[in-house]
N, C-alpha and C positions, 0 to 999 in steps of 0.2 A: 323583470320583464324579459320575455324571450326575444331573441334577436329575429330580424326579418328573414334571415337566411335559413334558420332552423325551423322545420315544420314539426308540428306535433304528430304523434302516431295516428290520431284520428284524421288529420288533414292528409297525411300520406296514404292512409287506407282509402279515403275518399278519392284522392287523385288516382290511385291505382284502379279503383272501381270504375271511375270515369274512363280511364284508358281501356279497361277491359270491355266496357259497354261499347266504346267507339270501335274497338277491334272486332267485336261481335257483329255490330251493325255493318261494318265493311265486309266481313266474311259472308253475312247473309245477302248483301247486295250482290256480291260476286257470285255466290251460288245461284241466286235468282237469275242473273244474266246468263250463266252457263246452262242452267236448266232450260231457259227460254230458247237459247241457241240450239240446244240438243233437240228440243221439241220441234223446232222449225226444220232441222235437218231430217228428223224422223218423218215428219209430215210430208216433206218433199219426196223422200224415198218411197213412202207408201203410195203417194199419188202416182209416181212414175211406175211403180210395180203394178198398180191397179190398171193404169193405161196399157201397159204391156200385156197384162192378163186379158184385158178386154179385147185388144187387137188379136191376140192368139185365139181366144174363144170365138171371135167373129170368123176368123179364117177356118177354124175347125167346123163351125156350123155351116159355112158355105160349102166346104168339102163334103160334109156328111149329108147335106140336103139331097143331092141327086141319088146317093146310095139308099137313103131312106125311101125316097119315092120309088126307086126300082124295086126294093124289097116289098113295099106295099103293093105294087102292081103284081109282083110274082105271087104273093100270098092270095091276093084277090082272085087271080087267075086260077090258082090251084083249088081254091074253095069252090069256085064256080064249076070247075071240071069234075070234082069229086066231093060233093058236100058231105056225104055220109062218112067217107074215109077221113076227111078232115075233122069232122066232129068227133069221131072215135079217137083219133090221134090226139086231139086237144084234151079230151076227157082223160086219156091215159097219162098224158104229161101232167095234167093237173093232179091226178091221183098220186103219181110218183112224187111230185113236189110236196103234196100234203103229207105223205108217209115220211118223207125225209125230214120235214119240219116237225112233225109230231114226235119222231124218234130223237130229235135234238133236244127237245124240251124235257125229256125224261132223265 
């Protein structure tokens, strides 16, 4: 009869496998916690970045709005002063852009 202190190779293998499974479960739980923490940090950073970008975009839009209105008034005024000249200039610019784009595609 084998003594109680001596384990068979099968028992030792089972014990080692149980320890390995336990260590694997611990490692998985630790990795899951770390991934969750990293995701929270990344989410916070993205939210802060989005808020900063939103604030900057709003400031740029507020700055650009008066300039766009002034440009619109200028163009409208010039079109009313010289409608034929403006039409020909627009046609010429469109033709040049069309030629440039068509030569790029070749």
